[in-house]
Biopython code that builds the backbone (N, CA, C, O; Angstrom):
import numpy as np
from Bio.PDB.StructureBuilder import StructureBuilder

atoms = [
    (1, "UNK", "N", (-9.038, -15.961, 1.869)),
    (1, "UNK", "CA", (-9.412, -14.761, 1.455)),
    (1, "UNK", "C", (-8.540, -14.383, 0.332)),
    (1, "UNK", "O", (-7.392, -14.753, 0.085)),
    (2, "UNK", "N", (-9.371, -13.510, -0.348)),
    (2, "UNK", "CA", (-8.218, -12.925, -1.678)),
    (2, "UNK", "C", (-8.679, -11.511, -1.590)),
    (2, "UNK", "O", (-9.080, -10.936, -0.578)),
    (3, "UNK", "N", (-8.524, -10.861, -3.233)),
    (3, "UNK", "CA", (-8.322, -9.498, -3.258)),
    (3, "UNK", "C", (-9.923, -8.862, -3.157)),
    (3, "UNK", "O", (-10.302, -7.698, -3.035)),
    (4, "UNK", "N", (-10.673, -10.131, -3.262)),
    (4, "UNK", "CA", (-12.280, -9.632, -3.417)),
    (4, "UNK", "C", (-13.147, -9.416, -2.097)),
    (4, "UNK", "O", (-14.254, -8.896, -1.960)),
    (5, "UNK", "N", (-12.067, -10.122, -0.951)),
    (5, "UNK", "CA", (-12.660, -10.118, 0.313)),
    (5, "UNK", "C", (-11.838, -9.469, 1.246)),
    (5, "UNK", "O", (-12.086, -9.531, 2.450)),
    (6, "UNK", "N", (-10.949, -8.897, 0.826)),
    (6, "UNK", "CA", (-10.139, -8.156, 1.614)),
    (6, "UNK", "C", (-9.327, -7.270, 0.983)),
    (6, "UNK", "O", (-9.043, -7.726, -0.125)),
    (7, "UNK", "N", (-8.647, -5.841, 1.245)),
    (7, "UNK", "CA", (-7.969, -4.857, 0.945)),
    (7, "UNK", "C", (-6.555, -4.975, 0.678)),
    (7, "UNK", "O", (-5.723, -5.402, 1.478)),
    (8, "UNK", "N", (-6.297, -4.506, -0.682)),
    (8, "UNK", "CA", (-4.717, -4.749, -0.986)),
    (8, "UNK", "C", (-4.014, -3.527, -0.596)),
    (8, "UNK", "O", (-4.770, -2.598, -0.879)),
    (9, "UNK", "N", (-3.061, -3.130, -0.143)),
    (9, "UNK", "CA", (-2.074, -2.389, 0.627)),
    (9, "UNK", "C", (-0.913, -2.242, -0.959)),
    (9, "UNK", "O", (-0.997, -3.193, -1.736)),
    (10, "UNK", "N", (-0.363, -1.602, -1.171)),
    (10, "UNK", "CA", (0.441, -1.388, -2.255)),
    (10, "UNK", "C", (1.192, -0.360, -2.454)),
    (10, "UNK", "O", (0.930, 0.686, -3.047)),
    (11, "UNK", "N", (2.260, -0.740, -1.867)),
    (11, "UNK", "CA", (4.019, 0.221, -1.349)),
    (11, "UNK", "C", (4.547, 0.227, -2.424)),
    (11, "UNK", "O", (5.254, -0.732, -2.734)),
    (12, "UNK", "N", (4.333, 1.458, -3.433)),
    (12, "UNK", "CA", (5.476, 1.914, -4.331)),
    (12, "UNK", "C", (6.808, 2.546, -3.848)),
    (12, "UNK", "O", (6.746, 3.721, -3.485)),
    (13, "UNK", "N", (7.996, 1.913, -3.801)),
    (13, "UNK", "CA", (9.118, 2.545, -2.847)),
    (13, "UNK", "C", (10.317, 2.293, -3.881)),
    (13, "UNK", "O", (10.282, 1.609, -4.905)),
    (14, "UNK", "N", (11.533, 3.122, -3.274)),
    (14, "UNK", "CA", (12.694, 2.363, -3.838)),
    (14, "UNK", "C", (14.023, 2.101, -2.598)),
    (14, "UNK", "O", (14.056, 2.520, -1.441)),
    (15, "UNK", "N", (14.793, 1.467, -3.156)),
    (15, "UNK", "CA", (15.847, 0.735, -1.985)),
    (15, "UNK", "C", (16.578, 1.740, -1.353)),
    (15, "UNK", "O", (16.952, 1.588, -0.191)),
    (16, "UNK", "N", (16.945, 3.256, -2.308)),
    (16, "UNK", "CA", (17.942, 4.162, -1.672)),
    (16, "UNK", "C", (17.140, 5.217, -1.592)),
    (16, "UNK", "O", (17.566, 6.344, -1.845)),
    (17, "UNK", "N", (15.839, 4.981, -1.217)),
    (17, "UNK", "CA", (14.536, 6.046, -0.884)),
    (17, "UNK", "C", (14.686, 6.508, 0.649)),
    (17, "UNK", "O", (14.530, 5.488, 1.319)),
    (18, "UNK", "N", (14.913, 7.566, 1.457)),
    (18, "UNK", "CA", (15.027, 6.994, 3.055)),
    (18, "UNK", "C", (13.760, 7.182, 3.704)),
    (18, "UNK", "O", (13.431, 6.667, 4.773)),
    (19, "UNK", "N", (12.887, 8.153, 2.805)),
    (19, "UNK", "CA", (11.471, 8.084, 3.637)),
    (19, "UNK", "C", (10.870, 6.349, 3.386)),
    (19, "UNK", "O", (10.239, 5.754, 4.260)),
    (20, "UNK", "N", (11.154, 5.858, 2.291)),
    (20, "UNK", "CA", (10.647, 4.444, 2.136)),
    (20, "UNK", "C", (11.363, 3.799, 3.288)),
    (20, "UNK", "O", (10.738, 2.875, 3.807)),
    (21, "UNK", "N", (12.310, 4.028, 3.704)),
    (21, "UNK", "CA", (13.156, 3.096, 4.230)),
    (21, "UNK", "C", (12.381, 3.115, 5.597)),
    (21, "UNK", "O", (12.423, 2.072, 6.250)),
    (22, "UNK", "N", (11.613, 4.276, 6.153)),
    (22, "UNK", "CA", (11.098, 4.599, 7.350)),
    (22, "UNK", "C", (9.657, 3.705, 7.293)),
    (22, "UNK", "O", (9.420, 2.914, 8.206)),
    (23, "UNK", "N", (8.766, 3.866, 6.234)),
    (23, "UNK", "CA", (7.498, 3.321, 6.052)),
    (23, "UNK", "C", (7.919, 1.611, 5.631)),
    (23, "UNK", "O", (6.946, 0.869, 5.761)),
    (24, "UNK", "N", (9.107, 0.959, 5.194)),
    (24, "UNK", "CA", (8.804, -0.566, 5.057)),
    (24, "UNK", "C", (8.712, -0.812, 6.301)),
    (24, "UNK", "O", (7.502, -0.998, 6.431)),
    (25, "UNK", "N", (9.228, -0.953, 7.411)),
    (25, "UNK", "CA", (9.031, -1.450, 8.704)),
    (25, "UNK", "C", (7.616, -1.496, 9.034)),
    (25, "UNK", "O", (6.948, -2.446, 9.444)),
    (26, "UNK", "N", (7.285, -0.314, 8.783)),
    (26, "UNK", "CA", (5.690, -0.008, 9.125)),
    (26, "UNK", "C", (4.832, -0.764, 8.576)),
    (26, "UNK", "O", (3.890, -1.208, 9.232)),
    (27, "UNK", "N", (5.044, -1.122, 6.930)),
    (27, "UNK", "CA", (4.306, -1.972, 6.169)),
    (27, "UNK", "C", (4.628, -3.114, 6.270)),
    (27, "UNK", "O", (4.058, -3.917, 5.532)),
    (28, "UNK", "N", (5.756, -3.648, 7.311)),
    (28, "UNK", "CA", (6.110, -5.057, 7.371)),
    (28, "UNK", "C", (5.341, -5.598, 8.825)),
    (28, "UNK", "O", (4.934, -6.734, 9.070)),
    (29, "UNK", "N", (5.297, -4.459, 9.632)),
    (29, "UNK", "CA", (4.221, -4.594, 10.821)),
    (29, "UNK", "C", (2.859, -5.125, 10.389)),
    (29, "UNK", "O", (2.312, -6.157, 10.780)),
    (30, "UNK", "N", (2.340, -4.082, 9.365)),
    (30, "UNK", "CA", (0.665, -4.590, 9.243)),
    (30, "UNK", "C", (0.959, -6.074, 8.727)),
    (30, "UNK", "O", (0.319, -6.994, 9.237)),
    (31, "UNK", "N", (1.729, -6.290, 7.916)),
    (31, "UNK", "CA", (1.736, -7.661, 7.229)),
    (31, "UNK", "C", (1.722, -8.843, 8.213)),
    (31, "UNK", "O", (1.130, -9.909, 8.040)),
    (32, "UNK", "N", (2.573, -8.438, 9.417)),
    (32, "UNK", "CA", (2.598, -9.462, 10.443)),
    (32, "UNK", "C", (1.398, -9.495, 10.924)),
    (32, "UNK", "O", (0.773, -10.550, 11.034)),
    (33, "UNK", "N", (0.941, -8.360, 11.264)),
    (33, "UNK", "CA", (-0.112, -8.106, 12.337)),
    (33, "UNK", "C", (-1.811, -8.545, 11.716)),
    (33, "UNK", "O", (-2.690, -9.182, 12.296)),
    (34, "UNK", "N", (-1.817, -7.822, 10.121)),
    (34, "UNK", "CA", (-3.069, -7.927, 9.575)),
    (34, "UNK", "C", (-3.077, -8.681, 8.710)),
    (34, "UNK", "O", (-4.209, -8.770, 8.235)),
    (35, "UNK", "N", (-2.174, -9.468, 8.107)),
    (35, "UNK", "CA", (-1.816, -10.233, 6.980)),
    (35, "UNK", "C", (-3.005, -10.926, 6.456)),
    (35, "UNK", "O", (-3.159, -11.210, 5.268)),
    (36, "UNK", "N", (-3.814, -11.175, 7.378)),
    (36, "UNK", "CA", (-4.890, -12.095, 7.360)),
    (36, "UNK", "C", (-6.120, -11.389, 6.604)),
    (36, "UNK", "O", (-6.766, -11.749, 5.620)),
    (37, "UNK", "N", (-6.206, -10.236, 7.435)),
    (37, "UNK", "CA", (-7.099, -9.113, 6.669)),
    (37, "UNK", "C", (-6.780, -8.118, 6.016)),
    (37, "UNK", "O", (-7.614, -7.239, 5.800)),
    (38, "UNK", "N", (-5.411, -8.025, 5.522)),
    (38, "UNK", "CA", (-4.844, -6.851, 4.508)),
    (38, "UNK", "C", (-4.011, -7.490, 3.644)),
    (38, "UNK", "O", (-3.233, -8.289, 4.166)),
    (39, "UNK", "N", (-3.951, -7.323, 2.178)),
    (39, "UNK", "CA", (-2.594, -8.084, 1.150)),
    (39, "UNK", "C", (-2.202, -6.964, 1.224)),
    (39, "UNK", "O", (-2.826, -5.902, 1.204)),
    (40, "UNK", "N", (-0.471, -7.313, 1.366)),
    (40, "UNK", "CA", (0.349, -6.429, 1.282)),
    (40, "UNK", "C", (1.393, -6.816, -0.049)),
    (40, "UNK", "O", (1.842, -7.948, -0.227)),
    (41, "UNK", "N", (1.663, -5.702, -0.887)),
    (41, "UNK", "CA", (1.901, -6.276, -2.049)),
    (41, "UNK", "C", (3.182, -4.656, -1.998)),
    (41, "UNK", "O", (2.864, -3.495, -1.739)),
    (42, "UNK", "N", (4.904, -5.319, -2.424)),
    (42, "UNK", "CA", (5.612, -4.173, -2.384)),
    (42, "UNK", "C", (6.250, -4.103, -3.788)),
    (42, "UNK", "O", (6.649, -5.117, -4.361)),
    (43, "UNK", "N", (6.317, -3.057, -4.237)),
    (43, "UNK", "CA", (6.220, -2.682, -5.831)),
    (43, "UNK", "C", (7.561, -1.827, -5.846)),
    (43, "UNK", "O", (7.349, -0.639, -5.608)),
    (44, "UNK", "N", (8.966, -2.175, -6.083)),
    (44, "UNK", "CA", (10.473, -1.669, -6.394)),
    (44, "UNK", "C", (9.938, -0.583, -7.529)),
    (44, "UNK", "O", (9.308, -1.278, -8.325)),
    (45, "UNK", "N", (9.899, 0.600, -7.913)),
    (45, "UNK", "CA", (10.059, 1.341, -8.738)),
    (45, "UNK", "C", (11.245, 1.510, -9.415)),
    (45, "UNK", "O", (11.085, 1.992, -10.536)),
    (46, "UNK", "N", (12.595, 1.229, -9.046)),
    (46, "UNK", "CA", (13.360, 1.154, -10.033)),
    (46, "UNK", "C", (13.085, -0.466, -10.635)),
    (46, "UNK", "O", (13.929, -0.608, -11.520)),
    (47, "UNK", "N", (12.550, -1.291, -10.564)),
    (47, "UNK", "CA", (12.236, -2.635, -11.017)),
    (47, "UNK", "C", (11.075, -2.630, -11.800)),
    (47, "UNK", "O", (11.005, -3.426, -12.737)),
    (48, "UNK", "N", (10.312, -1.991, -11.607)),
    (48, "UNK", "CA", (8.858, -1.570, -12.040)),
    (48, "UNK", "C", (8.367, -0.330, -12.532)),
    (48, "UNK", "O", (7.259, 0.097, -12.209)),
    (49, "UNK", "N", (8.903, 0.083, -13.063)),
    (49, "UNK", "CA", (8.951, 1.810, -13.593)),
    (49, "UNK", "C", (7.651, 1.693, -14.205)),
    (49, "UNK", "O", (6.838, 2.468, -13.702)),
    (50, "UNK", "N", (7.138, 0.873, -15.255)),
    (50, "UNK", "CA", (6.081, 1.046, -16.327)),
    (50, "UNK", "C", (4.919, 0.780, -15.245)),
    (50, "UNK", "O", (3.963, 1.427, -15.674)),
    (51, "UNK", "N", (4.543, 0.157, -14.076)),
    (51, "UNK", "CA", (3.840, -0.324, -13.327)),
    (51, "UNK", "C", (3.450, 1.094, -12.751)),
    (51, "UNK", "O", (2.366, 1.631, -12.978)),
    (52, "UNK", "N", (4.800, 1.825, -11.718)),
    (52, "UNK", "CA", (4.809, 2.860, -11.462)),
    (52, "UNK", "C", (3.974, 4.079, -12.157)),
    (52, "UNK", "O", (2.963, 4.541, -11.629)),
    (53, "UNK", "N", (4.592, 4.632, -13.607)),
    (53, "UNK", "CA", (4.041, 5.200, -14.293)),
    (53, "UNK", "C", (2.436, 4.904, -14.547)),
    (53, "UNK", "O", (1.517, 5.717, -14.447)),
    (54, "UNK", "N", (2.370, 3.609, -14.877)),
    (54, "UNK", "CA", (0.748, 3.578, -14.968)),
    (54, "UNK", "C", (0.170, 3.974, -14.186)),
    (54, "UNK", "O", (-0.716, 4.661, -14.695)),
    (55, "UNK", "N", (0.094, 3.975, -12.988)),
    (55, "UNK", "CA", (-0.459, 4.448, -11.548)),
    (55, "UNK", "C", (-0.430, 6.028, -11.265)),
    (55, "UNK", "O", (-1.278, 6.607, -10.586)),
    (56, "UNK", "N", (0.642, 6.624, -11.868)),
    (56, "UNK", "CA", (1.034, 8.095, -11.913)),
    (56, "UNK", "C", (1.773, 8.027, -10.497)),
    (56, "UNK", "O", (1.451, 8.908, -9.700)),
    (57, "UNK", "N", (2.495, 7.317, -10.185)),
    (57, "UNK", "CA", (3.684, 7.538, -8.866)),
    (57, "UNK", "C", (4.980, 8.450, -9.265)),
    (57, "UNK", "O", (6.044, 8.075, -9.759)),
    (58, "UNK", "N", (4.554, 9.780, -8.894)),
    (58, "UNK", "CA", (5.432, 11.123, -9.070)),
    (58, "UNK", "C", (6.635, 11.105, -7.795)),
    (58, "UNK", "O", (7.759, 11.603, -7.730)),
    (59, "UNK", "N", (6.030, 10.496, -7.082)),
    (59, "UNK", "CA", (6.609, 10.280, -5.673)),
    (59, "UNK", "C", (7.107, 9.369, -4.808)),
    (59, "UNK", "O", (6.368, 8.387, -4.735)),
    (60, "UNK", "N", (7.992, 9.311, -4.179)),
    (60, "UNK", "CA", (7.893, 7.758, -3.095)),
    (60, "UNK", "C", (8.384, 8.025, -1.624)),
    (60, "UNK", "O", (9.192, 8.921, -1.379)),
    (61, "UNK", "N", (7.846, 7.187, -0.640)),
    (61, "UNK", "CA", (7.023, 6.233, -1.029)),
    (61, "UNK", "C", (5.194, 6.295, -1.215)),
    (61, "UNK", "O", (4.464, 6.710, -0.314)),
    (62, "UNK", "N", (4.758, 5.866, -2.369)),
    (62, "UNK", "CA", (3.413, 6.264, -2.506)),
    (62, "UNK", "C", (2.589, 4.963, -1.889)),
    (62, "UNK", "O", (3.231, 3.931, -1.693)),
    (63, "UNK", "N", (1.356, 4.999, -1.621)),
    (63, "UNK", "CA", (1.167, 3.865, -0.784)),
    (63, "UNK", "C", (-0.566, 3.456, -1.458)),
    (63, "UNK", "O", (-1.465, 4.132, -0.960)),
    (64, "UNK", "N", (-0.926, 2.558, -2.375)),
    (64, "UNK", "CA", (-2.303, 2.601, -3.102)),
    (64, "UNK", "C", (-2.749, 1.326, -2.283)),
    (64, "UNK", "O", (-2.019, 0.396, -1.939)),
    (65, "UNK", "N", (-4.677, 1.541, -1.939)),
    (65, "UNK", "CA", (-5.409, 1.015, -1.021)),
    (65, "UNK", "C", (-6.384, 0.643, -2.020)),
    (65, "UNK", "O", (-7.185, 1.473, -2.449)),
    (66, "UNK", "N", (-6.360, -0.681, -2.455)),
    (66, "UNK", "CA", (-7.237, -1.340, -3.494)),
    (66, "UNK", "C", (-8.444, -2.487, -2.720)),
    (66, "UNK", "O", (-8.431, -3.301, -1.797)),
    (67, "UNK", "N", (-9.266, -2.054, -3.558)),
    (67, "UNK", "CA", (-10.679, -3.359, -3.151)),
    (67, "UNK", "C", (-11.286, -3.435, -4.056)),
    (67, "UNK", "O", (-11.826, -2.512, -4.667)),
    (68, "UNK", "N", (-11.299, -4.893, -4.361)),
    (68, "UNK", "CA", (-11.862, -5.702, -5.151)),
    (68, "UNK", "C", (-11.335, -5.316, -6.628)),
    (68, "UNK", "O", (-11.996, -5.632, -7.617)),
    (69, "UNK", "N", (-10.375, -4.767, -6.707)),
    (69, "UNK", "CA", (-9.113, -4.310, -8.356)),
    (69, "UNK", "C", (-9.403, -3.012, -8.220)),
    (69, "UNK", "O", (-9.358, -2.555, -9.361)),
    (70, "UNK", "N", (-9.626, -2.316, -7.603)),
    (70, "UNK", "CA", (-10.080, -0.993, -7.801)),
    (70, "UNK", "C", (-9.459, 0.042, -6.508)),
    (70, "UNK", "O", (-9.722, -0.087, -5.312)),
    (71, "UNK", "N", (-8.398, 1.286, -7.257)),
    (71, "UNK", "CA", (-7.817, 2.098, -6.316)),
    (71, "UNK", "C", (-9.274, 2.623, -5.643)),
    (71, "UNK", "O", (-10.344, 2.931, -6.169)),
    (72, "UNK", "N", (-8.845, 2.585, -4.302)),
    (72, "UNK", "CA", (-9.979, 3.265, -3.554)),
    (72, "UNK", "C", (-9.477, 4.423, -2.398)),
    (72, "UNK", "O", (-10.201, 5.178, -1.750)),
    (73, "UNK", "N", (-8.338, 4.330, -2.370)),
    (73, "UNK", "CA", (-7.186, 5.438, -1.471)),
    (73, "UNK", "C", (-5.684, 5.673, -2.029)),
    (73, "UNK", "O", (-5.008, 4.652, -2.158)),
    (74, "UNK", "N", (-5.280, 6.519, -2.265)),
    (74, "UNK", "CA", (-3.927, 6.827, -2.409)),
    (74, "UNK", "C", (-3.178, 7.985, -1.112)),
    (74, "UNK", "O", (-3.748, 8.956, -0.613)),
    (75, "UNK", "N", (-1.815, 7.508, -0.825)),
    (75, "UNK", "CA", (-1.332, 8.464, -0.034)),
    (75, "UNK", "C", (0.390, 8.500, -0.805)),
    (75, "UNK", "O", (1.111, 7.654, -1.334)),
    (76, "UNK", "N", (0.510, 10.113, -0.474)),
    (76, "UNK", "CA", (2.046, 10.047, -0.457)),
    (76, "UNK", "C", (3.141, 10.438, 0.673)),
    (76, "UNK", "O", (2.948, 11.370, 1.453)),
    (77, "UNK", "N", (4.204, 9.706, 0.684)),
    (77, "UNK", "CA", (4.753, 9.673, 2.202)),
    (77, "UNK", "C", (4.739, 9.315, 3.371)),
    (77, "UNK", "O", (3.622, 9.117, 3.848)),
    (78, "UNK", "N", (5.811, 9.122, 4.162)),
    (78, "UNK", "CA", (5.492, 8.161, 5.075)),
    (78, "UNK", "C", (4.008, 8.438, 5.985)),
    (78, "UNK", "O", (3.654, 9.516, 6.462)),
    (79, "UNK", "N", (3.303, 7.160, 6.055)),
    (79, "UNK", "CA", (2.138, 6.939, 6.878)),
    (79, "UNK", "C", (2.286, 6.384, 8.059)),
    (79, "UNK", "O", (3.301, 5.743, 8.329)),
    (80, "UNK", "N", (1.206, 6.572, 8.992)),
    (80, "UNK", "CA", (1.280, 5.860, 10.357)),
    (80, "UNK", "C", (0.902, 4.073, 10.496)),
    (80, "UNK", "O", (0.022, 3.778, 9.687)),
    (81, "UNK", "N", (1.236, 3.232, 11.082)),
    (81, "UNK", "CA", (0.735, 2.120, 10.860)),
    (81, "UNK", "C", (-0.919, 2.300, 11.398)),
    (81, "UNK", "O", (-1.802, 1.529, 11.023)),
    (82, "UNK", "N", (-1.135, 3.316, 12.227)),
    (82, "UNK", "CA", (-2.867, 3.214, 12.605)),
    (82, "UNK", "C", (-3.801, 3.900, 11.345)),
    (82, "UNK", "O", (-4.986, 3.689, 11.089)),
    (83, "UNK", "N", (-2.892, 4.739, 10.704)),
    (83, "UNK", "CA", (-3.745, 5.109, 9.370)),
    (83, "UNK", "C", (-4.021, 4.188, 8.414)),
    (83, "UNK", "O", (-5.181, 3.982, 8.057)),
    (84, "UNK", "N", (-2.719, 3.376, 7.773)),
    (84, "UNK", "CA", (-2.588, 2.860, 6.910)),
    (84, "UNK", "C", (-3.907, 1.466, 7.702)),
    (84, "UNK", "O", (-4.876, 1.090, 7.042)),
    (85, "UNK", "N", (-3.740, 1.159, 8.526)),
    (85, "UNK", "CA", (-4.700, -0.159, 8.880)),
    (85, "UNK", "C", (-6.106, 0.560, 8.671)),
    (85, "UNK", "O", (-6.906, -0.207, 8.136)),
    (86, "UNK", "N", (-6.642, 1.857, 8.954)),
    (86, "UNK", "CA", (-7.624, 2.298, 9.457)),
    (86, "UNK", "C", (-8.303, 2.610, 8.105)),
    (86, "UNK", "O", (-9.484, 2.404, 7.825)),
    (87, "UNK", "N", (-7.282, 3.178, 7.264)),
    (87, "UNK", "CA", (-7.904, 3.554, 5.954)),
    (87, "UNK", "C", (-7.987, 2.726, 5.084)),
    (87, "UNK", "O", (-8.548, 3.045, 4.037)),
    (88, "UNK", "N", (-7.422, 1.330, 5.259)),
    (88, "UNK", "CA", (-7.538, -0.115, 4.534)),
    (88, "UNK", "C", (-8.699, -0.578, 4.910)),
    (88, "UNK", "O", (-9.462, -0.829, 3.977)),
    (89, "UNK", "N", (-9.122, -0.792, 6.050)),
    (89, "UNK", "CA", (-10.438, -1.375, 6.623)),
    (89, "UNK", "C", (-11.539, -0.294, 5.983)),
    (89, "UNK", "O", (-12.408, -0.932, 5.390)),
    (90, "UNK", "N", (-11.705, 0.745, 5.938)),
    (90, "UNK", "CA", (-12.541, 1.694, 6.121)),
    (90, "UNK", "C", (-12.475, 1.873, 4.289)),
    (90, "UNK", "O", (-13.521, 2.421, 3.940)),
    (91, "UNK", "N", (-11.677, 1.609, 3.226)),
    (91, "UNK", "CA", (-11.873, 1.263, 2.316)),
    (91, "UNK", "C", (-12.792, 0.473, 1.529)),
    (91, "UNK", "O", (-13.599, 0.859, 0.683)),
    (92, "UNK", "N", (-12.493, -0.936, 2.027)),
    (92, "UNK", "CA", (-13.186, -2.169, 2.236)),
    (92, "UNK", "C", (-14.646, -1.547, 2.681)),
    (92, "UNK", "O", (-15.479, -1.433, 1.782)),
    (93, "UNK", "N", (-15.019, -1.124, 4.064)),
    (93, "UNK", "CA", (-16.316, -1.138, 4.575)),
    (93, "UNK", "C", (-17.199, -0.247, 3.681)),
    (93, "UNK", "O", (-18.395, -0.453, 3.471)),
    (94, "UNK", "N", (-16.328, 0.962, 3.083)),
    (94, "UNK", "CA", (-17.414, 2.307, 1.946)),
    (94, "UNK", "C", (-17.750, 1.599, 0.883)),
    (94, "UNK", "O", (-18.939, 1.730, 0.593)),
    (95, "UNK", "N", (-16.800, 0.498, -0.201)),
    (95, "UNK", "CA", (-17.048, -0.036, -0.895)),
    (95, "UNK", "C", (-17.907, -1.508, -1.281)),
    (95, "UNK", "O", (-18.086, -2.130, -2.329)),
    (96, "UNK", "N", (-18.331, -1.703, 0.163)),
    (96, "UNK", "CA", (-18.990, -3.225, 0.314)),
    (96, "UNK", "C", (-20.990, -2.857, -0.334)),
    (96, "UNK", "O", (-21.809, -3.775, -0.361)),
]
sb = StructureBuilder()
sb.init_structure("model")
sb.init_model(0)
sb.init_chain("A")
sb.init_seg("    ")
for serial, (resi, resn, name, xyz) in enumerate(atoms, 1):
    if name == "N":
        sb.init_residue(resn, " ", resi, " ")
    sb.init_atom(name, np.array(xyz, "f"), 0.0, 1.0, " ", f" {name:<3s}", serial, name[0])
structure = sb.get_structure()
């Protein structure tokens, strides 16, 4: 499976960000349990500032869910495991 057959969840975060530290283990759990169905990409905004600016990231954590290279969903702040998995799968289903 690749980005054309599974959604990509991109986590924009920073190491110093307390809410990011809460979200981090949730994203890791998604990767461990759903990794074959949802690709996880973590982007440290301090190291990839231009990419964060390109996507208009103003607050962190910010989650983007992509389907076939296009942003399908965006969330700011800590989200639950269930929400992120459900919305990742929904993004793929709606866009098919």
